N, C-alpha and C positions, 0 to 999 in steps of 0.2 A: 285575526287574533285580537281579542279585546285587551284594553289597557290592564284590566284586573288580572287577566290570564298571564300577560307578559310579566307584570310585577310579581305575581305569585311564583312564577317559575324562576325568575331571577333570585328572589329571596330564598326559595327552597335550595337552589343550587349553591348560593353563597353560604348557607349554613350547613353544608355537607360535612359530616364528621369523618375526616380522613382516618383518624386513629382507629375508629371502630371498623372501618373497611379493611384496614391492614390486619386487625386481629382475626377477621373472618377469612382471610385469603389463604388458600392452599398453596398457590404459587404467587407470592407477592409481586415478583417482577412482572410477570405477564399481566396480572390483575391491574397493577399500577399503569403499565403501558397502555392498556385498553382504557382505563379510567381517564388517563390524560387525554387520549384521543377523543373520547366521548365528551369530556368537559370542554375541550377546545371547540368541538363542533357546537356544543350548546351555547358557548360564548358567541360564536359566529352567528348563530340563529338569533340570539338575544340582541346582538348589535343591529342586525337587519330590522328586527321588530321595533327596537328603540328608534332607529333612524326613520322608520315610517311614521312613528308616533310624533317625532320632532317635526317631520315634514308637514303632518296634518296641523300641528300647532302653528307653524309658520304661516300656513294658508289661512287659518282663522285669524291670526294677527293681521295679515294683509287685508282680509275682508273687513275687519274691524276698523283699520286705518282708513280704508276707502269710505266706510260709512261716516267716520268722523270728518274726513275731508269733504265728503258730499254735503254733510250737514252745514259745514262752514260755507261751502260754495252756494247752497240754496239760501242760506241766511243773507249772504251778500247780494244775491239776485233779488230777494224780497225787499231788502233795504233800497236798492237802486230803483225797483219798480214803484215802491211807496213814495220815494222822493220825486220821481217823475210824475206820479199822479198828483202830488201836492203842487208841483210846478204848473201842470196843466190846469188844475182847478183854480189856481190863482189867476190864470190867464183867461178864465171863463170857459174853458173847454171841458165842461163837466162830463160829457159822454166818454171822451177820450181818457179823462182822469179816472172814471169808474173802471174802464178797461184795464188800466195799469194797476189799480187797486186789486182787481181780480187776479191779475198776474202775480201780484205780491202775495195774495192769499194762497195761490197755488204753490208758489215757491216756499212759503212758510209750512204748508202741508208736507211738501217733500222734505223740508228740513226736519220736521217733527218725526217723520217716518224713518229717516236716516239715523236720527238720535236714538229712537227706540231700538232699532236693529243693533246699533253699536252697544247700547246699554244691555240688551239681552245677551249679546255675545260675551260680555266681560266676565261673568261668573264661570262660564265654560272655559274661557281662556285661562283664568286663574287656576281652575281645577286641573286643566291639562298641563299647565306649567309645573304644578306641584308633582304631578305624575311623572313628568319627564325628569325632574330633579331626582326623584326616588329611583327611577330606572337607571339614571347615570350612576348614582351611588351603588346600586346593586351590581352594575357592570364592573365598577371599580373593585368591589368586594370579590366578585367572581375571578377577576384577573389576579388579585392578590392570592386567592385560594389556589389558583392554578400554579403560581410560582411556588407556593408552599408545597403543593403536591409534587411538583417536579423535584424540589430539593429533598423531600422525604423519599422519593423514589431512588434518587442517586445514593442517599445515605443507606437505604435498606439494601440495595444491590451490592454496595461495597461490603457491608457487614455480612451478607450472605456468602459472598465469595471468600471472605476471610475465614468464616466458620467452616466452609467446605474444605479449604486448604488445610485447616487445623485437623479436621476429622480424617482427611486422607493421610496426613502425616502420622496421626495416632494409630490408624489402622495398619500402616506399614510397620511401625515399631512393634505393634502387637504381634504381627505375623512372624517376626524374627526374634522373639523373646528367647534368649538363651537359657533362661531359667525354666522353661517349659520342658518337662521330661519327655514329652512326646515329639519334640521338635527334631529336625534333622541334625542340628548341631549337637544336641544332647546324645542322640544315638551314635554319632560319629565319635564323640568324646568317650562313650562307653567302649566302643570298639578299640580305640587307641589304648585305653587303660587295660583292656584284656590282652592286647599285644604286648604292652609293657610288662604285665604280670607273667606272661608266658616266657618272655626273655629273661626275667629274673629267675624263674623256675629253672630254665636251662642253665643259667650261670651257676645257680646253687647246686644243681645236679653234677655239672662238670667239676666244680670245686670238690664235691664229695668223692668223686671217682679218683681224682688226683691224690687226695689225702690217703685213700685206701692203698693206692700203689706205693706211695712213700712208706706207709706203715708196713706193707709187705716187704719192701726193700730193707727196711730196718730189721725186720724179723729174720730175713736171710743172713744179714750181717751178724746178728747175734748167734745164729746157729753155726756159722763158719768159725766164729771166735771160740765157741765151745768145743768144736771138733779139733781146733788147733791146740787148745789147752790140754785136751784129753790125749792127744798124740804126744805132747811134751811130757806128760806124766808117764806114759808108757815107755818113752825113750830113756 
């Protein structure tokens, strides 16, 4: 995986719009649980890729340091060979002096080569260091987003459960509404009222019959009084 691909993926994931995802979810809890799992897996993959990138950077830094050290070492060898050549030439050993001067030239050539290799690697190391820093920042953003997503998930699940409980309660109240004329309670109330009316009718009927009997008794009393008075007149 290239550095650009890694960085692009981390940046894209870090900028994920959680609120938009929630708005589109038919089952927010299941969607968020799956999103959290996917996001955590993406973070793990990104961490592995970033670790590999950092490892490559460290290898380049080690190679660069080896080139720097080598350049210094070859410089020291060139200086030693040159001084030895000067010493031999001063002693009249020209041929041997020339041989050490040649060794000094070889050492200087190696020094120059090591310096060039070190200098060539420096821009690449600088660029790679910048990439690693961006990758680290991207990972931190992803982890922060994951924490935000987890908190959002917990809040949403709690709200969903509360709303479900309220709806269940309202449905239960609706089903036992005593003001509903078609409900069982209303029909039972109508039946009771009819029974009460029937009892009132029987009471009224019984009272009417009793009054009639007393009226009949009073009429018989009046007739007896009349007969008695008539007998007294005749006597």
